[in-house]
N, C-alpha and C positions, 0 to 999 in steps of 0.2 A: 479273402480272396487269394487264390493260388497264384503266385507270379512265376509262371514256368516258362514264359517265352520272352525274348528280348523286347517284343512290341508291347506286351502287358506291362513290363517293367518301365519301359519309357513313358507309357501312358500314365501309370501311377505317379511316376516321378514328376511328370508336367502337372498333373492334377494337385498333387501336394504343394509344389512350388507356387502355383497360382493361388491356391487357398491360403498360403502363408503370407503371399504378397497383399492379397486383399484384407487379411486380418490385420496387417501393419498398415492399412490404408495408404498403400502405394500404388501409383500407376505403373504401367510398364515403363514409362519414360523415367520416373523416379527411381525404380528398381535398377534400370540400366545405369543411371548416373551413379548410384550408390555402390553397384557392383563393379563397374567397369566393363560390363558386357555391352557390346554395341546393341542398340535398340532394334535393328532389324533381326538380329540373332535372337534376341529374347522373344520378339514376336513369332518368329518361325518356331522356335521351342514351344511356346504355349498353344499356338494355334494348329500346328501340325503334328505335334508330339515327335518332333524329330530334333536330334541334336547334330550340330555341324560336327563334321569330321575334324579331327585335330591335324593341323598343319604343322610341319617340322619348322623351326625358326631357319631364317635365311642364313 
């Protein structure tokens, strides 16, 4: 698969992340706890193939 657009790259990244999570027998909640990523962020990432924008620290 040629990854020539940002949307295709994001989709492939989320597919790979989900596949790896399932191979490790982790739920989204389990991965969120292990990784320190908030569960809603992880769900949005996997379900909508979207990455949250980075926010500058306060």
